[in-house]
N, C-alpha and C positions, 0 to 999 in steps of 0.2 A: 249875111252877117257882114258888118263893117269892122275892119281892124282899127282899133284905137286904144289909147291909154286912158284909163279912167281919169277924169279931171280932178285929181287930188295929188298933192305932192307925196303922200305916203304910200300910194299904190304902186306896186312893181310893174315892170314892163311885161309884154307878152299877152296881155288880156285882149279879148275880142268882145265887143258889145253885141249882144243878141237881143234885139227888141222884142222877140217872142210874139205871142198873139194873145188874144182875149184879155183877161184881167191884167196879166203881167205887162202887156203892151201899154195899157193905161197907166200902170205904175212905173213905167220907165225901163222895163226889161232888166236883164241881169248881165253880168260879165262872166265869161268863161275862159278857161285856158287848160291845156293838157298839163297833167302833173309830170314834171320832168323826172326821168329815171323809173317811172312806173310802167309796167306792161299792162296790156289789156285796155288801153285807151282811157284810163281813168281821168276824170275832169275835176278841176277845182272851180268853184263858183264864187262870184263876187257880187256885192250889192253896194251901190252908192246912194247914201241917204240924202234926200233933198227935202225941201219944205213940204211937199205933198205927202211925205211919210210921217209927219209929226203928230204926236198926241197932244193933249191939253197941257202936258208938262213941258213941252218944248223939246222932247227927245223922240226918237223913232218909236212908233206905235208897236206894241208887242205883236199885234196881228200881222204887221208887215214882216217882222222877223219870222213869224210862223209861216207866212206865205213863201218867203225866201227859202226856208228850210224845206218846206213841202215840195217846192219845185225842184230843188237840187237833189233831194232824196229820191223823188219820183223818177227823175231822169236817170239817176244812178241805178236804181232798182231795175228799170227797163233795160239799161245797157248790160248790167250784170246777168240778167236772165235772158238776154237776147230776145226780148219781148217787143212786140209792136205796140202794146197797150199796157196801161197800168192804172191802178186806182188805190188811193190811200185807204187802208183799213184802220190804222191806228197811228197817231203821232203824239208823243209825249215830249213836252218842252219844259225845261227848267231855266228861268231867266236869272242871270247872275249879275249883270251890270247893264246900265242904260247905254244905248248907242246914241251918240251925238249927231245932230244934223251936219252934213258935210263930210262925214266919215265914210270910209270904205271898209266893209267887213268881208271876210272870206270864210269859206266852208269847204272842207275836204271830206265828203261823205265816205264812210267805210262800210262795206257790205260784210256782215258777220255770217250770213247764211242765205243760200238760195235753194229753193225746192222747185218742183215742177210748176207750182202755182203761186209761190210767195217769195218775197225777198225781205230780208231784215237789214235795216240800215241804221247807222248811228253816226254822230259827229258833234263837233263843237264849233260854234260861230266865234271867230276871232276878229278883233279890231286893234291894230297896233300892239299885238301881243297880249291883249286882255281878253279873257273868255267872257263873251256876252251871254251865251246860252249853250246849253247842251241838249241834245235831242236823241230819241230813239223812235223808230217807226217800223211798221209792217206794211208792205204793198202787195196787192193782188196783181200778178202779172199774167199776161196772155200772149202767146206766140202767134195766135191767129188774128186776122183782121176783123172777125165778126163778133 
């Protein structure tokens, strides 16, 4: 991972760009940073909207916001459950406002419950103090590599 500040005036310092792999590499990766003052290594996630994320209305495609949420929640579920692997069981998203291209959105996933096989996560995507979407989801987690 390379350390950098997201290329936008409204994004705070301390972010690290993670190009990731697979689909998210193609979509430009995400930004990550530890949440200050939190224990347990919790992470905040960021997403910089560019032209490739646009829908026909000229704002960020809802599917991209869902992909951002899914990746952030999935990583959080694995971390909370000390799991090697995870898979989305359910993801509910309510869209509240459009995200403009060139904007930087953040998400601080909150784990509400972890069992031996499942993690329950929720959070709100924010951009300059405006809630863009709220989401809740359930992840199947596995501590084994197989």
